[in-house]
C-alpha positions in Angstrom: -0.7 107.6 28.5 1.5 104.5 28.3 -1.6 102.3 28.6 -3.2 103.7 25.5 -0.7 102.3 23.1 -1.0 98.9 24.8 -4.8 99.0 24.6 -4.5 100.2 21.1 -2.4 97.2 20.2 -4.8 94.8 21.8 -7.7 96.3 19.9 -5.9 95.9 16.6 -5.0 92.3 17.4 -8.6 91.5 18.4 -9.9 93.3 15.3 -7.5 91.4 13.0 -8.4 88.1 14.7 -12.1 88.8 14.3 -11.6 89.8 10.7 -9.7 86.6 10.1 -12.6 84.6 11.6 -15.1 86.4 9.6 -13.1 85.9 6.4 -12.7 82.2 7.2 -16.5 81.8 7.8 -17.1 83.6 4.4 -14.8 81.1 2.7 -16.5 78.2 4.4 -19.9 79.0 3.0 -18.7 79.5 -0.6 -19.2 76.6 -3.0 -16.2 74.5 -3.8 -14.7 75.5 -7.1 -16.7 73.9 -9.9 -19.7 73.2 -7.7 -23.0 74.9 -8.1 -26.2 75.2 -6.2 -29.4 73.6 -7.6 -31.1 76.0 -10.0 -34.3 76.0 -11.9 -32.4 75.4 -15.1 -30.4 72.5 -13.7 -31.2 69.1 -15.4 -33.2 66.5 -13.5 -32.6 63.0 -14.9 -36.2 61.9 -14.1 -37.7 64.8 -16.0 -35.4 64.2 -18.9 -36.3 60.5 -18.9 -39.9 61.5 -18.8 -39.6 63.7 -21.8 -38.1 60.8 -23.7 -40.9 58.4 -22.6 -43.6 60.9 -23.6 -42.0 61.4 -27.0 -41.6 57.6 -27.6 -45.1 56.8 -26.5 -46.4 59.6 -28.7 -48.5 61.1 -26.0 -48.6 64.3 -28.0 -50.7 62.6 -30.6 -53.7 63.1 -28.2 -52.5 65.7 -25.8 -50.9 69.2 -26.0 -47.8 69.0 -23.8 -45.4 71.9 -23.2 -41.8 71.2 -24.1 -42.6 68.1 -26.3 -42.0 68.8 -30.0 -45.2 68.3 -32.0 -47.3 67.5 -29.0 -50.3 69.5 -29.9 -53.0 66.8 -29.9 -56.6 67.9 -29.0 -58.3 64.5 -28.5 -57.2 64.3 -24.9 -56.9 67.3 -22.5 -54.1 69.9 -22.7 -51.7 68.9 -20.0 -50.1 72.3 -19.8 -51.5 75.5 -18.3 -54.5 77.0 -20.2 -56.6 80.0 -19.6 -59.0 78.0 -17.5 -56.7 75.3 -15.9 -53.3 75.0 -14.3 -50.8 72.5 -15.6 -51.8 68.9 -14.9 -49.6 68.9 -11.7 -51.8 71.6 -10.2 -55.1 69.9 -11.0 -56.9 68.2 -8.1 -58.4 65.5 -10.4 -57.3 63.5 -13.4 -60.0 62.4 -15.9 -62.8 64.1 -14.1 -65.3 64.0 -17.0 -67.6 62.2 -17.6 -67.6 59.1 -15.4 -66.1 60.0 -12.1 -62.7 61.4 -11.1 -59.3 60.1 -10.3 -57.5 62.0 -7.5 -54.2 63.8 -8.4 -52.6 64.2 -5.0 -49.0 63.3 -6.1 -46.8 62.3 -9.0 -47.5 58.7 -7.8 -51.2 59.2 -8.6 -50.3 60.5 -12.0 -47.9 57.6 -12.7 -50.7 55.1 -11.7 -53.0 56.8 -14.1 -50.5 56.9 -17.0 -49.7 53.2 -16.4 -53.2 51.8 -16.4 -56.0 54.4 -17.0 -58.8 51.8 -17.6 -58.3 50.2 -14.2 -58.7 53.6 -12.5 -61.5 54.8 -14.6 -63.4 52.1 -16.6 -64.6 53.4 -19.9 -61.9 56.1 -20.2 -60.8 57.0 -23.7 -57.2 56.9 -22.6 -55.7 53.6 -23.5 -53.3 51.4 -21.6 -50.0 52.2 -23.3 -48.0 49.2 -22.0 -45.5 51.4 -20.1 -43.5 50.0 -17.3 -43.9 51.4 -13.8 -40.5 53.1 -14.2 -41.6 54.7 -17.5 -44.9 55.8 -16.1 -43.1 57.4 -13.1 -40.7 59.2 -15.5 -43.6 60.5 -17.6 -45.3 61.7 -14.4 -42.1 63.4 -13.2 -42.0 65.3 -16.5 -45.7 66.3 -16.3 -45.2 67.3 -12.7 -42.4 69.6 -13.7 -44.6 71.7 -16.0 -44.8 75.2 -14.5 -47.7 77.6 -14.5 -46.0 79.6 -17.3 -45.6 76.5 -19.4 -41.9 76.1 -18.9 -40.5 72.8 -17.7 -38.4 72.7 -14.5 -35.6 70.2 -14.7 -34.8 70.1 -18.4 -31.7 72.2 -18.0 -31.1 75.7 -19.3 -31.4 74.7 -22.9 -34.7 72.8 -22.6 -36.7 74.8 -20.1 -38.6 76.9 -22.6 -42.3 77.2 -22.5 -44.8 76.9 -25.3 -47.7 74.6 -26.1 -45.7 71.7 -27.3 -45.4 72.6 -30.9 
């Protein structure tokens, strides 16, 4: 029976050693104090810049755009989700009526459209707004962040509310 207490001591030691390793591994995967993981509500500077560009360029005078105060224009298409269409980021084409279509395969396509619509679709009612390529890319980032529920990913917790822009 003398072997049992020795065996028992070894087991406790191994158990404690294993517990220490498990505890250390748990601590290693925890975020550093003050750090946080990316969340839906975390601010994205490109989306925030895009919101500012869209407001400054008065895109809401012609379009309904979720998250943009007063953006409830009806001359151009609603860029948010509607009963019959997803938000602009989920649409396969930009400016598909009446004279042809402009592919919408990425935010880069959307930025090119925003920067110079008449070049991509001659005769379009959407004017050339004189935006820089950086401003057009920022506006495209904002429009790409519109979610199917009308909320905006990347505005941060205080600005990610939905709605139809008004």
